[in-house]
C-alpha positions as CSV (number, residue, x, y, z in Angstrom):
1,X,2.8,23.7,44.5
2,X,0.9,27.2,44.7
3,X,0.2,28.7,41.6
4,X,1.6,32.3,41.4
5,X,-0.8,34.6,39.7
6,X,0.6,37.7,37.5
7,X,-0.8,40.7,38.8
8,X,-2.3,43.4,36.6
9,X,0.1,46.7,36.0
10,X,-0.3,49.3,38.9
11,X,-3.5,51.3,38.1
12,X,-5.2,48.3,36.4
13,X,-7.9,46.7,38.4
14,X,-7.8,42.8,38.7
15,X,-10.5,40.0,38.1
16,X,-12.9,40.0,40.9
17,X,-13.5,36.2,40.6
18,X,-12.9,34.3,43.9
19,X,-9.5,32.8,44.5
20,X,-8.5,29.5,43.6
21,X,-7.5,27.3,46.8
22,X,-3.9,27.4,45.3
23,X,-3.6,30.9,44.1
24,X,-0.8,33.0,45.6
25,X,-0.1,36.5,45.5
26,X,2.6,38.5,47.1
27,X,2.7,42.0,46.2
28,X,4.8,44.9,47.7
29,X,2.4,47.7,48.7
30,X,5.0,50.1,49.8
31,X,8.6,50.1,49.8
32,X,11.1,52.9,51.3
33,X,11.4,55.3,54.2
34,X,8.1,56.4,54.0
35,X,6.7,53.2,54.7
36,X,6.6,49.3,54.3
37,X,4.3,46.7,53.6
38,X,3.9,43.7,51.5
39,X,0.4,41.6,50.8
40,X,0.6,37.5,50.7
41,X,-2.5,35.9,49.8
42,X,-2.6,32.2,49.4
43,X,-6.3,30.9,48.3
44,X,-8.4,32.9,50.5
45,X,-6.5,34.3,53.4
46,X,-3.9,37.3,53.5
47,X,-1.5,38.5,55.9
48,X,0.2,42.0,55.8
49,X,3.8,41.9,56.3
50,X,4.7,44.8,58.3
51,X,2.3,48.0,58.5
52,X,4.3,51.1,57.4
53,X,1.1,52.4,55.3
54,X,-2.4,53.7,55.9
55,X,-5.7,52.2,55.8
56,X,-6.5,54.6,53.0
57,X,-3.4,53.6,50.9
58,X,-3.9,49.8,51.6
59,X,-7.5,49.9,50.5
60,X,-6.1,51.8,47.3
61,X,-3.1,49.6,46.8
62,X,-4.9,46.7,46.7
63,X,-8.2,47.5,44.6
64,X,-5.5,48.3,41.8
65,X,-4.5,44.8,41.9
66,X,-7.8,43.6,42.1
67,X,-7.5,42.4,45.9
68,X,-9.2,43.4,49.1
69,X,-7.9,44.3,52.9
70,X,-11.2,42.0,54.0
71,X,-9.2,39.0,53.3
72,X,-6.3,39.9,55.7
73,X,-6.2,37.6,58.8
74,X,-2.7,39.0,60.1
75,X,-0.5,41.5,60.5
76,X,3.0,40.1,60.9
77,X,6.0,42.8,61.9
78,X,9.4,42.2,61.2
79,X,11.0,44.7,63.3
80,X,10.1,48.1,64.7
81,X,11.3,50.9,62.6
82,X,8.4,53.1,62.3
83,X,8.3,52.6,58.5
84,X,7.4,48.9,59.2
85,X,5.7,49.3,62.3
86,X,3.6,52.9,62.5
87,X,0.3,51.5,61.0
88,X,-0.2,48.5,63.2
89,X,-2.3,49.6,65.7
90,X,-4.7,51.3,63.4
91,X,-4.8,48.6,60.4
92,X,-5.2,45.8,63.5
93,X,-8.1,48.1,64.8
94,X,-9.6,48.6,61.7
95,X,-9.2,45.3,59.7
96,X,-10.0,43.0,63.4
97,X,-6.6,41.4,62.3
98,X,-4.2,40.3,65.2
99,X,-0.3,41.6,64.9
100,X,2.0,39.0,65.4
101,X,5.5,40.1,66.6
102,X,8.5,39.0,69.0
103,X,8.1,40.1,72.7
104,X,11.3,42.5,71.9
105,X,9.7,44.1,69.1
106,X,6.5,44.7,71.0
107,X,8.4,46.3,74.1
108,X,10.4,48.5,71.5
109,X,7.2,50.3,70.0
110,X,5.8,53.5,71.2
111,X,2.8,53.1,73.4
112,X,0.5,55.1,70.8
113,X,1.6,52.2,68.4
114,X,1.0,49.0,70.6
115,X,-1.9,47.1,69.1
116,X,-4.6,45.9,71.7
117,X,-4.9,42.6,69.9
118,X,-1.4,41.4,69.6
119,X,0.2,37.8,69.4
120,X,3.8,37.3,70.9
121,X,5.7,34.9,68.7
122,X,9.4,33.4,69.5
123,X,12.1,33.6,66.9
124,X,13.0,30.6,65.0
125,X,9.5,28.9,65.4
126,X,6.3,28.4,63.4
127,X,3.0,29.5,64.3
128,X,-0.6,29.2,62.0
129,X,-2.7,32.4,60.8
130,X,-5.6,30.5,59.7
131,X,-4.8,27.5,57.1
132,X,-1.1,29.4,56.7
133,X,1.8,28.3,58.3
134,X,4.4,31.0,58.9
135,X,8.0,30.7,60.1
136,X,9.5,33.3,62.1
137,X,13.3,33.3,61.4
138,X,15.9,35.5,63.4
139,X,17.5,37.9,61.4
140,X,20.5,40.5,62.1
141,X,19.4,44.3,62.1
142,X,19.6,47.6,64.0
143,X,15.7,46.8,65.6
144,X,14.6,45.0,68.6
145,X,13.2,41.5,67.9
146,X,14.2,41.3,64.1
147,X,12.4,38.4,62.3
148,X,12.5,37.7,58.6
């Protein structure tokens, strides 16, 4: 079972040591109508769940907990609302990370928000991001192709 490491309080840098293979970090970086994004790291590999924040905010918030955006291997979108998806194209391009979402979700995004490096996932299936195994479960919400 992964060991959950307690993150330091906001604004206090965490340790710079290399992560252990069984370390797990789950941190909400932003929540609300101004933007939503959650950071999940297991071992040395991380993903962003939703991309409603800027690159600058991402770097600042990760640095405040001793984490780095360099570890982000993918961006996982849960639905098409702009507060969850508006940073997907830019974050994908700047981080070199593909965006995973359902076909319906990609189709609902405004063209300017559509990432170049996108990977379609079917609801109620699993897929790999590096060594991480991700399950995309259908969920009811007022957006296109919603998964959790």
